[in-house]
KEVO-710520 format. One record per residue (C-alpha): residue number from 1; residue in one letter; x, y, z. Coordinates in pm, 1 decimal. Example, Ala and Ser with C-alpha at 12.3 -4.5 7.8 and 13.67 -1.06 7.14 Angstrom:
! KEVO-710520
vexpa seq 1&type A&px 1230.0&py -450.0&pz 780.0
vexpa seq 2&type S&px 1367.0&py -106.0&pz 714.0
! end
This chain:
! KEVO-710520
vexpa seq 1&type X&px -3222.2&py -5948.4&pz 109.5
vexpa seq 2&type X&px -2890.6&py -5856.1&pz 265.1
vexpa seq 3&type X&px -2703.9&py -5935.5&pz -53.1
vexpa seq 4&type X&px -2908.3&py -5684.3&pz -250.8
vexpa seq 5&type X&px -2793.9&py -5410.7&pz -13.8
vexpa seq 6&type X&px -2426.0&py -5486.6&pz -1.2
vexpa seq 7&type X&px -2317.2&py -5166.2&pz -169.3
vexpa seq 8&type X&px -2343.5&py -4943.4&pz 136.3
vexpa seq 9&type X&px -2381.3&py -4636.0&pz -68.7
vexpa seq 10&type X&px -2616.1&py -4743.0&pz -342.7
vexpa seq 11&type X&px -2536.2&py -4980.0&pz -622.5
vexpa seq 12&type X&px -2794.5&py -5082.7&pz -878.2
vexpa seq 13&type X&px -2963.7&py -5328.0&pz -645.8
vexpa seq 14&type X&px -3012.2&py -5082.5&pz -360.6
vexpa seq 15&type X&px -3148.3&py -4819.4&pz -595.9
vexpa seq 16&type X&px -3376.4&py -5081.9&pz -742.1
vexpa seq 17&type X&px -3510.1&py -5157.3&pz -397.0
vexpa seq 18&type X&px -3604.0&py -4793.3&pz -349.8
vexpa seq 19&type X&px -3758.2&py -4755.2&pz -693.7
vexpa seq 20&type X&px -3949.5&py -5081.0&pz -663.5
vexpa seq 21&type X&px -4173.6&py -4894.2&pz -422.0
vexpa seq 22&type X&px -4266.5&py -4648.2&pz -699.3
vexpa seq 23&type X&px -4592.3&py -4827.1&pz -770.7
vexpa seq 24&type X&px -4955.8&py -4835.3&pz -657.2
vexpa seq 25&type X&px -4823.7&py -4954.7&pz -320.2
vexpa seq 26&type X&px -4657.5&py -4616.9&pz -260.9
vexpa seq 27&type X&px -4841.8&py -4606.9&pz 69.8
vexpa seq 28&type X&px -4560.1&py -4828.7&pz 198.4
vexpa seq 29&type X&px -4317.1&py -4539.4&pz 156.5
vexpa seq 30&type X&px -4516.5&py -4325.0&pz 396.2
vexpa seq 31&type X&px -4575.9&py -4615.3&pz 632.2
vexpa seq 32&type X&px -4208.3&py -4692.9&pz 688.6
vexpa seq 33&type X&px -4122.5&py -4334.8&pz 783.2
vexpa seq 34&type X&px -4416.7&py -4322.5&pz 1025.0
vexpa seq 35&type X&px -4379.4&py -4670.8&pz 1176.3
vexpa seq 36&type X&px -4126.1&py -4713.5&pz 1458.5
vexpa seq 37&type X&px -3861.3&py -4982.5&pz 1427.8
vexpa seq 38&type X&px -3974.8&py -5305.4&pz 1589.1
vexpa seq 39&type X&px -3783.7&py -5422.6&pz 1892.7
vexpa seq 40&type X&px -3600.4&py -5752.0&pz 1836.5
vexpa seq 41&type X&px -3321.3&py -5941.5&pz 2008.8
vexpa seq 42&type X&px -3188.8&py -6024.9&pz 1661.2
vexpa seq 43&type X&px -3101.6&py -5665.0&pz 1568.6
vexpa seq 44&type X&px -2726.1&py -5717.2&pz 1636.9
vexpa seq 45&type X&px -2730.7&py -6024.2&pz 1407.8
vexpa seq 46&type X&px -2921.8&py -5873.8&pz 1115.8
vexpa seq 47&type X&px -2783.4&py -5659.4&pz 834.3
vexpa seq 48&type X&px -2597.1&py -5356.3&pz 971.4
vexpa seq 49&type X&px -2471.1&py -5087.7&pz 736.8
vexpa seq 50&type X&px -2258.3&py -4848.5&pz 943.0
vexpa seq 51&type X&px -2096.5&py -4814.5&pz 1284.6
vexpa seq 52&type X&px -1950.1&py -4509.8&pz 1458.4
vexpa seq 53&type X&px -1817.3&py -4403.0&pz 1796.4
vexpa seq 54&type X&px -2011.9&py -4171.4&pz 2025.1
vexpa seq 55&type X&px -1743.6&py -4112.6&pz 2284.2
vexpa seq 56&type X&px -1676.3&py -4452.1&pz 2440.6
vexpa seq 57&type X&px -2005.5&py -4589.2&pz 2307.3
vexpa seq 58&type X&px -2044.0&py -4779.6&pz 1979.3
vexpa seq 59&type X&px -2352.6&py -4709.3&pz 1768.3
vexpa seq 60&type X&px -2454.6&py -4921.4&pz 1466.2
vexpa seq 61&type X&px -2741.7&py -4887.0&pz 1219.7
vexpa seq 62&type X&px -2906.5&py -5119.7&pz 970.6
vexpa seq 63&type X&px -3217.6&py -5247.9&pz 800.1
vexpa seq 64&type X&px -3576.0&py -5198.2&pz 925.6
vexpa seq 65&type X&px -3467.8&py -4889.0&pz 1117.0
vexpa seq 66&type X&px -3253.2&py -5086.8&pz 1359.2
vexpa seq 67&type X&px -3009.2&py -4883.5&pz 1568.8
vexpa seq 68&type X&px -2810.2&py -5056.7&pz 1840.8
vexpa seq 69&type X&px -2567.4&py -4922.8&pz 2100.5
vexpa seq 70&type X&px -2286.6&py -5085.3&pz 2297.6
vexpa seq 71&type X&px -2109.0&py -4955.3&pz 2607.0
vexpa seq 72&type X&px -1864.5&py -5247.8&pz 2631.1
vexpa seq 73&type X&px -1673.3&py -5219.8&pz 2303.7
vexpa seq 74&type X&px -1922.9&py -5426.6&pz 2104.0
vexpa seq 75&type X&px -1949.4&py -5727.2&pz 2334.9
vexpa seq 76&type X&px -2320.9&py -5665.7&pz 2404.2
vexpa seq 77&type X&px -2583.1&py -5445.2&pz 2244.7
vexpa seq 78&type X&px -2904.4&py -5259.4&pz 2333.4
vexpa seq 79&type X&px -3159.0&py -5154.7&pz 2073.2
vexpa seq 80&type X&px -3240.0&py -4782.5&pz 2054.3
vexpa seq 81&type X&px -3581.0&py -4621.5&pz 2012.9
vexpa seq 82&type X&px -3619.6&py -4528.4&pz 1644.1
vexpa seq 83&type X&px -3933.4&py -4366.8&pz 1491.0
vexpa seq 84&type X&px -3889.2&py -4515.9&pz 1140.0
vexpa seq 85&type X&px -3853.6&py -4863.6&pz 992.3
vexpa seq 86&type X&px -3661.9&py -4781.8&pz 674.1
vexpa seq 87&type X&px -3318.1&py -4920.2&pz 595.6
vexpa seq 88&type X&px -3059.3&py -4681.6&pz 735.4
vexpa seq 89&type X&px -2739.3&py -4636.4&pz 535.3
vexpa seq 90&type X&px -2497.6&py -4402.4&pz 713.1
vexpa seq 91&type X&px -2420.8&py -4249.9&pz 1050.3
vexpa seq 92&type X&px -2206.7&py -3969.3&pz 1190.2
vexpa seq 93&type X&px -2150.5&py -3823.7&pz 1536.4
vexpa seq 94&type X&px -2033.3&py -3464.8&pz 1570.7
vexpa seq 95&type X&px -1979.1&py -3507.7&pz 1945.9
vexpa seq 96&type X&px -2025.7&py -3769.8&pz 2216.8
vexpa seq 97&type X&px -2397.0&py -3690.9&pz 2236.7
vexpa seq 98&type X&px -2514.1&py -3551.3&pz 1902.1
vexpa seq 99&type X&px -2539.6&py -3786.9&pz 1604.7
vexpa seq 100&type X&px -2724.9&py -3815.2&pz 1276.2
vexpa seq 101&type X&px -2835.5&py -4118.1&pz 1072.8
vexpa seq 102&type X&px -2968.5&py -4119.3&pz 715.0
vexpa seq 103&type X&px -3134.6&py -4374.8&pz 494.6
vexpa seq 104&type X&px -3401.0&py -4476.6&pz 249.9
vexpa seq 105&type X&px -3704.4&py -4257.4&pz 184.3
vexpa seq 106&type X&px -3474.1&py -3958.7&pz 239.3
vexpa seq 107&type X&px -3489.2&py -3976.4&pz 618.1
vexpa seq 108&type X&px -3252.7&py -3787.5&pz 845.0
vexpa seq 109&type X&px -3262.0&py -3884.7&pz 1212.8
vexpa seq 110&type X&px -3102.5&py -3700.3&pz 1505.6
vexpa seq 111&type X&px -2999.8&py -3814.2&pz 1852.3
vexpa seq 112&type X&px -2889.1&py -3591.6&pz 2140.1
vexpa seq 113&type X&px -2834.5&py -3873.1&pz 2390.7
vexpa seq 114&type X&px -2548.5&py -4070.0&pz 2232.6
vexpa seq 115&type X&px -2779.7&py -4279.9&pz 2018.2
vexpa seq 116&type X&px -3025.0&py -4408.2&pz 2281.0
vexpa seq 117&type X&px -3322.1&py -4237.1&pz 2114.0
vexpa seq 118&type X&px -3384.1&py -4067.4&pz 1781.6
vexpa seq 119&type X&px -3616.5&py -3818.5&pz 1614.8
vexpa seq 120&type X&px -3696.7&py -3744.5&pz 1248.7
vexpa seq 121&type X&px -3550.8&py -3414.7&pz 1127.1
vexpa seq 122&type X&px -3594.5&py -3441.8&pz 750.9
vexpa seq 123&type X&px -3767.4&py -3668.1&pz 497.1
vexpa seq 124&type X&px -3760.1&py -3734.4&pz 124.4
vexpa seq 125&type X&px -4077.2&py -3531.8&pz 80.8
vexpa seq 126&type X&px -3911.1&py -3221.2&pz 220.7
vexpa seq 127&type X&px -3597.0&py -3294.3&pz 18.3
vexpa seq 128&type X&px -3799.9&py -3321.2&pz -303.4
vexpa seq 129&type X&px -3982.1&py -2995.0&pz -231.9
vexpa seq 130&type X&px -3653.0&py -2811.2&pz -176.6
vexpa seq 131&type X&px -3503.2&py -2963.3&pz -493.0
vexpa seq 132&type X&px -3804.8&py -2852.3&pz -694.0
vexpa seq 133&type X&px -3764.8&py -2496.9&pz -561.7
vexpa seq 134&type X&px -3400.0&py -2498.6&pz -670.9
vexpa seq 135&type X&px -3494.3&py -2631.5&pz -1014.4
vexpa seq 136&type X&px -3760.0&py -2366.0&pz -1062.3
vexpa seq 137&type X&px -3504.8&py -2098.1&pz -974.7
vexpa seq 138&type X&px -3261.3&py -2245.6&pz -1228.4
vexpa seq 139&type X&px -3534.4&py -2245.8&pz -1493.7
vexpa seq 140&type X&px -3615.8&py -1879.9&pz -1426.3
vexpa seq 141&type X&px -3248.3&py -1784.9&pz -1461.0
vexpa seq 142&type X&px -3214.7&py -1984.5&pz -1782.1
vexpa seq 143&type X&px -3526.8&py -1825.5&pz -1931.2
vexpa seq 144&type X&px -3370.9&py -1484.0&pz -1876.6
vexpa seq 145&type X&px -3052.5&py -1598.5&pz -2051.0
vexpa seq 146&type X&px -3250.4&py -1737.6&pz -2345.0
vexpa seq 147&type X&px -3440.5&py -1412.0&pz -2377.1
vexpa seq 148&type X&px -3117.9&py -1210.1&pz -2392.0
vexpa seq 149&type X&px -2931.0&py -1446.3&pz -2626.2
vexpa seq 150&type X&px -2930.8&py -1475.5&pz -3004.7
vexpa seq 151&type X&px -2813.6&py -1708.4&pz -3279.7
vexpa seq 152&type X&px -2635.1&py -2033.1&pz -3192.7
vexpa seq 153&type X&px -2601.0&py -1931.9&pz -2829.6
vexpa seq 154&type X&px -2977.7&py -1896.4&pz -2803.1
vexpa seq 155&type X&px -3029.2&py -2239.7&pz -2955.7
vexpa seq 156&type X&px -2785.3&py -2402.6&pz -2710.0
vexpa seq 157&type X&px -2950.6&py -2231.5&pz -2415.5
vexpa seq 158&type X&px -3293.9&py -2345.8&pz -2532.9
vexpa seq 159&type X&px -3168.3&py -2705.5&pz -2530.8
vexpa seq 160&type X&px -3037.7&py -2653.7&pz -2177.6
vexpa seq 161&type X&px -3373.1&py -2506.0&pz -2077.1
vexpa seq 162&type X&px -3552.6&py -2811.3&pz -2215.4
vexpa seq 163&type X&px -3327.9&py -3033.5&pz -2001.7
vexpa seq 164&type X&px -3415.6&py -2831.1&pz -1692.9
vexpa seq 165&type X&px -3787.4&py -2864.7&pz -1765.9
vexpa seq 166&type X&px -3746.2&py -3239.6&pz -1817.5
vexpa seq 167&type X&px -3567.0&py -3274.3&pz -1483.7
vexpa seq 168&type X&px -3836.6&py -3068.7&pz -1313.0
vexpa seq 169&type X&px -4106.2&py -3298.0&pz -1448.2
vexpa seq 170&type X&px -3918.6&py -3599.8&pz -1313.4
vexpa seq 171&type X&px -3885.6&py -3435.1&pz -970.6
vexpa seq 172&type X&px -4255.6&py -3356.0&pz -961.1
vexpa seq 173&type X&px -4339.6&py -3713.7&pz -1061.2
vexpa seq 174&type X&px -4118.9&py -3845.5&pz -780.6
vexpa seq 175&type X&px -4291.1&py -3615.7&pz -533.4
vexpa seq 176&type X&px -4631.0&py -3748.4&pz -643.8
vexpa seq 177&type X&px -4512.5&py -4103.1&pz -574.1
vexpa seq 178&type X&px -4357.2&py -4033.3&pz -237.1
vexpa seq 179&type X&px -4010.7&py -4022.5&pz -78.8
vexpa seq 180&type X&px -3838.7&py -4271.0&pz -310.8
vexpa seq 181&type X&px -3475.5&py -4155.2&pz -312.9
vexpa seq 182&type X&px -3231.1&py -4264.0&pz -41.1
vexpa seq 183&type X&px -2967.2&py -4061.5&pz 136.9
vexpa seq 184&type X&px -2638.7&py -4250.8&pz 131.2
vexpa seq 185&type X&px -2396.3&py -4067.2&pz 358.5
vexpa seq 186&type X&px -2382.0&py -3793.8&pz 620.3
vexpa seq 187&type X&px -2107.7&py -3571.5&pz 761.0
vexpa seq 188&type X&px -2129.9&py -3316.6&pz 1042.8
vexpa seq 189&type X&px -1837.8&py -3081.3&pz 1096.2
vexpa seq 190&type X&px -1974.5&py -2983.6&pz 1437.4
vexpa seq 191&type X&px -2311.1&py -2989.0&pz 1614.8
vexpa seq 192&type X&px -2448.8&py -2722.2&pz 1378.5
vexpa seq 193&type X&px -2298.9&py -2768.5&pz 1031.6
vexpa seq 194&type X&px -2377.4&py -3083.5&pz 840.6
vexpa seq 195&type X&px -2422.2&py -3238.1&pz 496.0
vexpa seq 196&type X&px -2627.3&py -3528.4&pz 362.6
vexpa seq 197&type X&px -2579.2&py -3674.8&pz 14.5
vexpa seq 198&type X&px -2756.6&py -3937.6&pz -191.0
vexpa seq 199&type X&px -2914.0&py -4069.1&pz -506.7
vexpa seq 200&type X&px -2943.7&py -3854.6&pz -818.9
vexpa seq 201&type X&px -2696.7&py -3596.4&pz -695.9
vexpa seq 202&type X&px -2875.0&py -3498.3&pz -375.0
vexpa seq 203&type X&px -2670.0&py -3263.3&pz -155.0
vexpa seq 204&type X&px -2831.4&py -3083.7&pz 138.4
vexpa seq 205&type X&px -2675.6&py -2862.7&pz 404.6
vexpa seq 206&type X&px -2777.7&py -2747.7&pz 750.2
vexpa seq 207&type X&px -2624.8&py -2473.5&pz 961.6
vexpa seq 208&type X&px -2848.0&py -2522.6&pz 1266.2
vexpa seq 209&type X&px -2806.9&py -2884.7&pz 1362.9
vexpa seq 210&type X&px -3070.8&py -3011.9&pz 1122.2
vexpa seq 211&type X&px -3354.5&py -2781.7&pz 1224.7
vexpa seq 212&type X&px -3360.6&py -2652.0&pz 866.9
vexpa seq 213&type X&px -3199.3&py -2767.6&pz 542.2
vexpa seq 214&type X&px -3094.3&py -2610.4&pz 212.6
vexpa seq 215&type X&px -3050.2&py -2773.1&pz -128.0
vexpa seq 216&type X&px -2683.4&py -2721.7&pz -213.3
vexpa seq 217&type X&px -2674.2&py -2952.1&pz -515.9
vexpa seq 218&type X&px -2672.5&py -2652.1&pz -755.7
vexpa seq 219&type X&px -2331.8&py -2563.6&pz -607.9
vexpa seq 220&type X&px -2182.6&py -2880.2&pz -754.2
vexpa seq 221&type X&px -2109.5&py -2959.1&pz -1119.3
vexpa seq 222&type X&px -2308.9&py -3278.7&pz -1170.7
vexpa seq 223&type X&px -2536.5&py -3217.3&pz -1472.5
vexpa seq 224&type X&px -2621.8&py -3585.3&pz -1511.4
vexpa seq 225&type X&px -2723.1&py -3612.5&pz -1145.6
vexpa seq 226&type X&px -2491.8&py -3904.7&pz -1075.1
vexpa seq 227&type X&px -2541.5&py -4067.6&pz -736.7
vexpa seq 228&type X&px -2325.5&py -3926.1&pz -457.7
vexpa seq 229&type X&px -2212.1&py -4210.5&pz -234.6
vexpa seq 230&type X&px -1953.4&py -4099.8&pz 21.1
vexpa seq 231&type X&px -1844.8&py -3781.7&pz 198.2
vexpa seq 232&type X&px -1553.0&py -3723.3&pz 435.1
vexpa seq 233&type X&px -1353.0&py -3445.8&pz 597.8
vexpa seq 234&type X&px -979.6&py -3461.5&pz 525.9
vexpa seq 235&type X&px -694.4&py -3351.7&pz 751.4
vexpa seq 236&type X&px -638.3&py -2986.7&pz 671.8
vexpa seq 237&type X&px -1010.8&py -2908.8&pz 664.5
vexpa seq 238&type X&px -1112.1&py -2996.6&pz 308.8
vexpa seq 239&type X&px -1415.0&py -3212.9&pz 230.4
vexpa seq 240&type X&px -1442.6&py -3473.7&pz -43.5
vexpa seq 241&type X&px -1747.6&py -3634.1&pz -204.5
vexpa seq 242&type X&px -1725.0&py -3941.2&pz -429.4
vexpa seq 243&type X&px -1988.0&py -4121.0&pz -631.5
vexpa seq 244&type X&px -2110.4&py -4289.3&pz -944.0
vexpa seq 245&type X&px -1909.9&py -4276.3&pz -1268.3
vexpa seq 246&type X&px -1589.7&py -4183.5&pz -1086.7
vexpa seq 247&type X&px -1732.6&py -3860.2&pz -948.4
vexpa seq 248&type X&px -1492.2&py -3675.7&pz -716.3
vexpa seq 249&type X&px -1572.8&py -3331.3&pz -574.1
vexpa seq 250&type X&px -1360.2&py -3127.2&pz -333.1
vexpa seq 251&type X&px -1447.0&py -2826.3&pz -118.1
vexpa seq 252&type X&px -1194.2&py -2615.7&pz 71.7
vexpa seq 253&type X&px -1446.7&py -2360.3&pz 205.5
vexpa seq 254&type X&px -1677.7&py -2571.1&pz 424.3
vexpa seq 255&type X&px -1894.4&py -2675.6&pz 131.0
vexpa seq 256&type X&px -1976.3&py -2326.9&pz 2.5
vexpa seq 257&type X&px -1824.2&py -2423.1&pz -334.0
vexpa seq 258&type X&px -1717.7&py -2754.1&pz -486.4
vexpa seq 259&type X&px -1458.6&py -2829.8&pz -752.0
vexpa seq 260&type X&px -1480.9&py -3142.7&pz -965.7
vexpa seq 261&type X&px -1167.7&py -3354.9&pz -985.1
vexpa seq 262&type X&px -1080.7&py -3592.1&pz -1266.5
vexpa seq 263&type X&px -984.0&py -3933.1&pz -1134.0
vexpa seq 264&type X&px -832.6&py -4233.3&pz -1312.8
vexpa seq 265&type X&px -1133.9&py -4461.0&pz -1259.6
vexpa seq 266&type X&px -1468.9&py -4419.1&pz -1443.3
vexpa seq 267&type X&px -1667.0&py -4664.7&pz -1230.9
vexpa seq 268&type X&px -1853.0&py -4618.3&pz -903.6
vexpa seq 269&type X&px -1667.6&py -4504.4&pz -593.9
vexpa seq 270&type X&px -1852.0&py -4599.0&pz -276.0
vexpa seq 271&type X&px -1636.8&py -4447.8&pz -2.7
vexpa seq 272&type X&px -1370.9&py -4194.9&pz 83.4
vexpa seq 273&type X&px -1154.7&py -4134.4&pz 392.0
vexpa seq 274&type X&px -854.5&py -3929.4&pz 491.2
vexpa seq 275&type X&px -529.3&py -4091.0&pz 592.5
vexpa seq 276&type X&px -466.9&py -3845.7&pz 874.9
vexpa seq 277&type X&px -207.8&py -3655.4&pz 674.7
vexpa seq 278&type X&px -294.7&py -3310.2&pz 542.4
vexpa seq 279&type X&px -467.5&py -3307.2&pz 201.7
vexpa seq 280&type X&px -434.4&py -3685.1&pz 158.7
vexpa seq 281&type X&px -734.6&py -3882.8&pz 30.9
vexpa seq 282&type X&px -820.8&py -4250.0&pz -14.2
vexpa seq 283&type X&px -1116.8&py -4322.9&pz -242.8
vexpa seq 284&type X&px -1245.7&py -4673.7&pz -309.7
vexpa seq 285&type X&px -1522.2&py -4868.2&pz -477.3
vexpa seq 286&type X&px -1603.2&py -5141.0&pz -727.2
vexpa seq 287&type X&px -1372.8&py -5437.1&pz -796.8
vexpa seq 288&type X&px -1124.6&py -5343.6&pz -526.9
vexpa seq 289&type X&px -1053.8&py -5004.7&pz -680.3
vexpa seq 290&type X&px -835.6&py -4798.9&pz -446.9
vexpa seq 291&type X&px -710.2&py -4449.9&pz -529.3
vexpa seq 292&type X&px -478.5&py -4219.0&pz -334.7
vexpa seq 293&type X&px -417.2&py -3846.7&pz -371.6
vexpa seq 294&type X&px -174.4&py -3636.1&pz -168.8
vexpa seq 295&type X&px -290.4&py -3301.3&pz -312.7
vexpa seq 296&type X&px -669.0&py -3294.6&pz -264.0
vexpa seq 297&type X&px -746.2&py -3487.4&pz -578.8
vexpa seq 298&type X&px -543.9&py -3294.6&pz -833.0
vexpa seq 299&type X&px -333.5&py -3604.6&pz -895.5
vexpa seq 300&type X&px -410.0&py -3968.8&pz -820.4
vexpa seq 301&type X&px -224.7&py -4295.1&pz -780.4
vexpa seq 302&type X&px -399.0&py -4628.8&pz -832.7
vexpa seq 303&type X&px -301.7&py -4858.4&pz -544.7
vexpa seq 304&type X&px -292.7&py -5237.0&pz -549.2
vexpa seq 305&type X&px -560.5&py -5333.2&pz -297.1
vexpa seq 306&type X&px -495.3&py -5704.6&pz -333.6
vexpa seq 307&type X&px -864.6&py -5781.4&pz -384.2
vexpa seq 308&type X&px -1141.4&py -5761.1&pz -644.9
vexpa seq 309&type X&px -1407.9&py -5719.2&pz -376.5
vexpa seq 310&type X&px -1611.3&py -5400.6&pz -374.6
vexpa seq 311&type X&px -1479.4&py -5177.5&pz -96.1
vexpa seq 312&type X&px -1739.4&py -5009.6&pz 124.8
vexpa seq 313&type X&px -1576.9&py -4832.4&pz 418.7
vexpa seq 314&type X&px -1261.1&py -4783.8&pz 621.3
vexpa seq 315&type X&px -1065.3&py -4579.9&pz 873.0
vexpa seq 316&type X&px -711.3&py -4459.5&pz 932.1
vexpa seq 317&type X&px -534.0&py -4418.6&pz 1267.1
vexpa seq 318&type X&px -163.7&py -4348.1&pz 1308.3
vexpa seq 319&type X&px 4.7&py -4547.6&pz 1028.2
vexpa seq 320&type X&px -268.8&py -4812.9&pz 1008.8
vexpa seq 321&type X&px -538.2&py -4809.1&pz 742.6
vexpa seq 322&type X&px -823.1&py -5062.7&pz 742.5
vexpa seq 323&type X&px -1073.0&py -5109.1&pz 458.6
vexpa seq 324&type X&px -1365.2&py -5353.7&pz 437.0
vexpa seq 325&type X&px -1582.4&py -5485.1&pz 157.9
vexpa seq 326&type X&px -1799.6&py -5753.3&pz 6.2
vexpa seq 327&type X&px -1727.5&py -6123.8&pz 35.9
vexpa seq 328&type X&px -1574.3&py -6079.7&pz 381.5
vexpa seq 329&type X&px -1280.7&py -5869.0&pz 260.8
vexpa seq 330&type X&px -1068.4&py -5694.9&pz 525.7
vexpa seq 331&type X&px -766.3&py -5498.0&pz 401.6
vexpa seq 332&type X&px -497.1&py -5371.3&pz 637.6
vexpa seq 333&type X&px -200.5&py -5145.1&pz 567.5
vexpa seq 334&type X&px 65.3&py -5085.3&pz 830.0
vexpa seq 335&type X&px 277.8&py -4858.2&pz 611.9
vexpa seq 336&type X&px 46.0&py -4564.4&pz 545.1
vexpa seq 337&type X&px -111.8&py -4721.4&pz 238.4
vexpa seq 338&type X&px 199.9&py -4821.7&pz 46.4
vexpa seq 339&type X&px 82.7&py -5184.8&pz 52.6
vexpa seq 340&type X&px -224.5&py -5369.8&pz 179.2
vexpa seq 341&type X&px -266.2&py -5718.6&pz 317.7
vexpa seq 342&type X&px -602.0&py -5871.5&pz 226.5
vexpa seq 343&type X&px -781.1&py -6120.9&pz 450.4
vexpa seq 344&type X&px -1104.3&py -6296.8&pz 348.5
vexpa seq 345&type X&px -1325.7&py -6389.0&pz 640.6
vexpa seq 346&type X&px -1439.1&py -6749.0&pz 651.1
vexpa seq 347&type X&px -1812.1&py -6673.2&pz 637.6
vexpa seq 348&type X&px -1763.3&py -6465.7&pz 319.8
vexpa seq 349&type X&px -2038.0&py -6230.5&pz 438.2
vexpa seq 350&type X&px -2006.2&py -5873.7&pz 320.9
vexpa seq 351&type X&px -1862.9&py -5616.0&pz 559.2
vexpa seq 352&type X&px -2013.9&py -5269.6&pz 540.2
vexpa seq 353&type X&px -1824.7&py -5069.4&pz 803.1
vexpa seq 354&type X&px -1544.4&py -5092.0&pz 1059.3
vexpa seq 355&type X&px -1416.7&py -4903.2&pz 1365.2
vexpa seq 356&type X&px -1118.0&py -4969.8&pz 1591.0
vexpa seq 357&type X&px -1180.5&py -5095.8&pz 1943.9
vexpa seq 358&type X&px -943.6&py -5181.4&pz 2229.0
vexpa seq 359&type X&px -582.9&py -5236.8&pz 2133.2
vexpa seq 360&type X&px -560.8&py -5326.6&pz 1766.9
vexpa seq 361&type X&px -893.7&py -5514.3&pz 1754.8
vexpa seq 362&type X&px -1173.0&py -5425.8&pz 1513.6
vexpa seq 363&type X&px -1551.0&py -5405.7&pz 1524.2
vexpa seq 364&type X&px -1702.8&py -5504.5&pz 1191.0
vexpa seq 365&type X&px -2067.1&py -5468.0&pz 1084.6
vexpa seq 366&type X&px -2235.2&py -5607.7&pz 775.7
vexpa seq 367&type X&px -2444.3&py -5898.3&pz 651.9
vexpa seq 368&type X&px -2373.9&py -6101.4&pz 963.9
vexpa seq 369&type X&px -2448.7&py -5819.5&pz 1207.7
vexpa seq 370&type X&px -2179.4&py -5701.2&pz 1449.5
vexpa seq 371&type X&px -1856.5&py -5897.9&pz 1496.6
vexpa seq 372&type X&px -1550.0&py -5836.5&pz 1713.6
vexpa seq 373&type X&px -1226.9&py -5939.0&pz 1540.8
vexpa seq 374&type X&px -853.0&py -5918.2&pz 1579.7
vexpa seq 375&type X&px -639.2&py -5675.5&pz 1379.7
vexpa seq 376&type X&px -660.7&py -5894.2&pz 1067.6
vexpa seq 377&type X&px -1038.3&py -5942.0&pz 1073.7
vexpa seq 378&type X&px -1053.7&py -6286.5&pz 1238.5
vexpa seq 379&type X&px -1332.9&py -6335.8&pz 1494.0
vexpa seq 380&type X&px -1231.5&py -6326.6&pz 1860.4
vexpa seq 381&type X&px -1571.0&py -6419.0&pz 2004.8
! end
């Protein structure tokens, strides 16, 4: 089961897992967002998909709604109270106390006590309803354009209108089935302003800490509704979203508008981080693909990652950059990304996320649960 989820963001297998529920057993979709996560001592050893800091505390999320917290740098863990049992995919803390987690069935969870307990703020049903409203507005605008047009322009607009109707029908069918589409990443700029992204181009925004949400996907040029996999804030204040088919989108106005960037790689990008230097971006994904831009994505350099493993997550602090991926891959650069040294962990289990702990040590989470390692990725416990 863990192997099928190893692309943190989505991947064909993870999407297949969500869509497999689109059947007469759709009741399961509702059940998992209404059934609390079961308490288990094995939560720190099961599949974990993301880990973040909440002040001095470490918080990790994973399958079956598991959320665990550690107040001793990952040496021991306590399971949090979680009201859902879906696989959770991404996590972000805007402050020491306020954090958000997202996952399958379009769930968005919020904690105001550093991850000890969580509440549901948003679900795939609500997301689908908002997306349908946006689509109906787009159809109304297009109908007005068709009415005013003539000749070849009218014919082209009628084709575009047909596409909008087709997409609307698909959205309505999804809503009839249940909350089938997963959110894949989350970013909060502060305790009020946040973004969640996911399958089929989902992009939602909140300006009140998740009390209400708006569908901002129409603000992005993504006509084929490619999956959006990773979102990050870059030094200098810009935000970057990456996704399927080499999608790269940049916003310099807090997400109000997004510009598409053309990258050198047409495959899936699963993650994006800043390097700590203004306007500098690292994007990564399938087959060890690693891209760097120093000008907010206007130009890109393909870096030699030293691996063919799919890269899932990473961080940058000072001049060190650490990336992790499938097959136990841990990549470290000590020269600001000029070169990377790849280490393959002996268990070959996929690593989904990483954060720095004391000194130069690392905390990894993935198929094998949570592991403390040295700076290279070798276990120290």
